[in-house]
C-alpha positions, 0 to 999 in steps of 0.5 A: 490466516492472521489479520493484523490491523482493523482500521479502514483497510482491515475492515474493508478487507473483511467486508470484501472477503465476505462479499467475494467468498463464493466467487473466490471459492468457485474461481480459485478454490480459495476458502481461507480460514481466519484464525486470529485478528488483532486491532490496536487494543485487543486480539481474538483467536480460534484455531477452528476459525473465526466468523469474519462477519461477526468480527467486522460487526463487533468492530464497527459497533463497539470500536474494539474486539475487547470482550469477544468470547475468543479474546486472548491476552497475546498481542502483536509479535507474540500473537503471530509467533503463538498462532499456527497459520499459513499467512499473515495479512498485515494492514497496520499503519505505515511508519517511515521512521521505524517501520514498526509495528509492521517490520517486527510483524513481518519478521516474526511471520518469517521466523515462524514459517508464514507467508506475508501479504502486507499493505504497510509501506514502512518496512519497504521504505527502510529495509526492502532489499533485505526483506526481499532477500530473506523471504527468497532464501526462506522459500516463503512469499512476501506480497505487497501489491497494496503498498503502491496504488491500491486500486491500480496494479502498479506492482503487479504491472512491474512484476508481470508486464515488464519482465525482460525489459530494462526500465530506465526511469520512473516518474509518477504522481503517487499520492492522491491527497497531495494531488487533490490539494493541488487540483483544488489550488488550480481553482484558486484555493490557497494551500491551507483551505485545500488541505482542510477540504481534503481532510473533511472529505477523508482524503487527508489524515488529521496529521497530513505530514506523511502526505504533504511532506512527500514521505508517502510518495517517497516510500512508494517510489522506493518500492517501484524503483527497487522492483522495476530498476533493480535499485537498492534504495531506501527512503534515506536516499530519496531527496524529498520536497513536499507541498506544505505551504506551496503557492501556485503561480497563476502564470503557470496555469495561463501557459497551459501547465500545472504543478504536480508532486512528482516522484522520479527515479533514474540514473541520476538518483531518486527525488520527490518534489513539486514540478511544472507539468504540461496539461497534456502530459499523462501525469497531469491527472486531477483529483485524487488519482494516481499516475505512473510512467515507466520508461523502458529501453525497448518498448518506451513509455508505459503509463498507468492511471487510476484510483490511489490508496483507499480502503476498498482499493487497497483491500482489493489489492490484498485479495489479489495477492491472496489469490496469487498466493493460493495459486502459487501454493497449489503448484507446489501441493500446498493448500490455503 
């Protein structure tokens, strides 16, 4: 397999792969060989297999793979095209304007016969229907559980547990950063102070725009809506209002209510905006938690609550997808 990206999620994935290797081999017969890894400045490749621990240690200590004995001059798309592998693991940052570099990486993998497991939301926010169709026609697998929720199997729940159901609507708190900020504002902190605290704790990036302006929530809504409701949404069709500069009215709290950044999709359209929520509503989660309610025609409301996208949580989603791919390939006589 090829791993593109060695940020927080990429390092967590390698760490989890090392720690869970005996269990994955014993339970699922999964013993993947890492043949290429790339970070933002360098790449290493060895068809005989790279040592995940050596790669992880070097990245942690030096901050780069530059100088590794197996360093190669190939980068990005060239690396994916030039290295033989069964699967691409893509954990590059999400870009909601262009989808790059992930979009090009996914297409390069498709064009060279590789399955893809990705945690990047950008390509799905912009071209999800087309990507799904291309992979289906090719017979290759495109797995993306890590794009939504991370620690909570939202995508898997839709694909496995809502089969045969008609989902009428989706409502959810899909961004842990904004939820943490709004939770702290309930205690009297102004928006800027709550944001600064979220950054100090690592919940928010130095540039928090994707979170507080609602883009991250919108991208996740696109993915869930297209899966659960069979829409053909892109992020361009979502009405988006974030929480930047929001002031929380104390009267709302006194009435037993609060405010959450709610992402919703129904027959009237898709939107992300701050909404007043009753305290007893399952979506009134606190801290950095995520929560999503699926409203099904026959079985009613299903709500999942849990940790959102962190390094370990997203890495676990990648591992789950890797196991699923291994099991699927075993059924058709292939091996990973």
